[in-house]
SELUM-956158 format. One line per 4 residues: their letters; for each residue x, y, z of C-alpha. Coordinates in Angstrom, 2 decimals, decimal comma. Example, Ala and Ser with C-alpha at 12.3 -4.5 7.8 and 13.67 -1.06 7.14 Angstrom:
as) 12,30 -4,50 7,80 | 13,67 -1,06 7,14 $
***
This chain:
xxxx) 58,55 -44,27 20,77 | 61,52 -46,35 21,80 | 64,69 -44,92 23,21 | 68,36 -45,68 22,87 $
xxxx) 70,77 -46,07 25,76 | 73,79 -43,77 25,48 | 77,18 -45,52 25,57 | 79,35 -45,18 28,69 $
xxxx) 81,70 -42,64 27,10 | 78,73 -40,40 26,26 | 77,49 -40,72 29,84 | 80,95 -39,82 31,18 $
xxxx) 81,20 -36,69 29,02 | 77,79 -35,54 30,28 | 78,78 -36,29 33,88 | 81,94 -34,22 33,41 $
xxxx) 79,82 -31,37 32,03 | 77,51 -31,51 35,05 | 80,55 -31,16 37,33 | 81,77 -28,18 35,34 $
xxxx) 78,28 -26,64 35,45 | 78,27 -27,04 39,24 | 81,69 -25,32 39,33 | 80,27 -22,35 37,41 $
xxxx) 82,23 -22,96 34,21 | 79,24 -23,07 31,86 | 79,01 -19,32 31,31 | 76,04 -16,97 31,34 $
xxxx) 74,61 -18,18 28,03 | 74,27 -21,81 29,08 | 70,71 -23,01 28,56 | 68,32 -25,20 30,50 $
xxxx) 68,15 -27,36 27,37 | 71,88 -28,09 27,65 | 71,57 -28,77 31,36 | 68,63 -31,13 30,80 $
xxxx) 70,43 -32,96 27,99 | 73,49 -33,44 30,25 | 71,29 -34,88 33,01 | 69,50 -37,19 30,58 $
xxxx) 72,74 -38,52 29,08 | 74,60 -38,74 32,41 | 71,83 -40,90 33,91 | 72,22 -43,43 31,10 $
xxxx) 68,47 -43,67 30,63 | 67,00 -44,33 27,22 | 67,14 -41,27 24,98 | 64,23 -40,73 22,57 $
xxxx) 65,12 -40,63 18,88 | 63,83 -37,04 18,78 | 66,53 -36,03 21,28 | 69,19 -37,85 19,27 $
xxxx) 68,19 -35,83 16,22 | 68,48 -32,65 18,33 | 71,96 -33,80 19,34 | 72,88 -34,10 15,64 $
xxxx) 71,62 -30,57 15,05 | 73,54 -29,25 18,06 | 76,83 -30,79 16,94 | 76,38 -29,57 13,36 $
xxxx) 75,89 -25,99 14,60 | 78,64 -26,01 17,21 | 81,54 -27,78 15,49 | 83,23 -24,37 15,21 $
xxxx) 83,45 -24,24 19,03 | 86,17 -26,89 18,82 | 88,52 -24,30 17,29 | 88,36 -21,94 20,28 $
xxxx) 91,32 -21,56 22,64 | 90,57 -23,52 25,81 | 88,38 -26,13 24,19 | 91,03 -28,84 24,49 $
xxxx) 92,60 -30,13 27,70 | 95,87 -28,33 28,43 | 94,94 -25,09 26,66 | 94,51 -21,77 28,47 $
xxxx) 90,96 -21,27 29,66 | 90,05 -24,97 29,59 | 87,21 -25,73 29,78 | 85,56 -22,95 27,82 $
xxxx) 81,78 -22,55 28,12 | 81,63 -24,01 24,61 | 83,49 -27,10 25,80 | 81,15 -27,44 28,78 $
xxxx) 78,16 -27,29 26,42 | 79,81 -29,73 23,98 | 80,25 -32,28 26,77 | 76,71 -31,60 28,05 $
xxxx) 75,51 -32,95 24,71 | 77,78 -36,01 25,05 | 81,08 -34,62 23,77 | 82,95 -36,23 20,90 $
xxxx) 81,49 -39,65 21,73 | 78,01 -38,11 21,70 | 78,59 -36,63 18,26 | 79,74 -40,01 16,94 $
xxxx) 76,83 -41,82 18,60 | 74,15 -39,37 17,43 | 75,42 -39,50 13,85 | 75,37 -43,29 13,58 $
xxxx) 73,49 -44,46 10,53 | 71,26 -46,80 12,56 | 69,34 -43,74 13,79 | 68,44 -42,76 10,20 $
xxx) 66,19 -45,79 9,78 | 64,78 -45,92 13,31 | 61,22 -44,85 13,95 $
***
């Protein structure tokens, strides 16, 4: 199985999430899966297609988190645990990258 290298902006979002995790901003419900995904993306190593599909699933389930107060820079409570998790999965650039059509035809 071949992997795909995450773009720089995806890596930066994951690196930001790792900093927030270290600062204790991830919340009690933050999972090892999210932490591992952040590490994988932040390192810029090749990501297996299976993980990219999991990213798609994550973003589809958690789009509603974007509506919470504190999700966006400048809002009270920023960053919310939901925002930390969102960036752990690559943030907005990760959502765009994971949903690219080229991954539909890849093996």
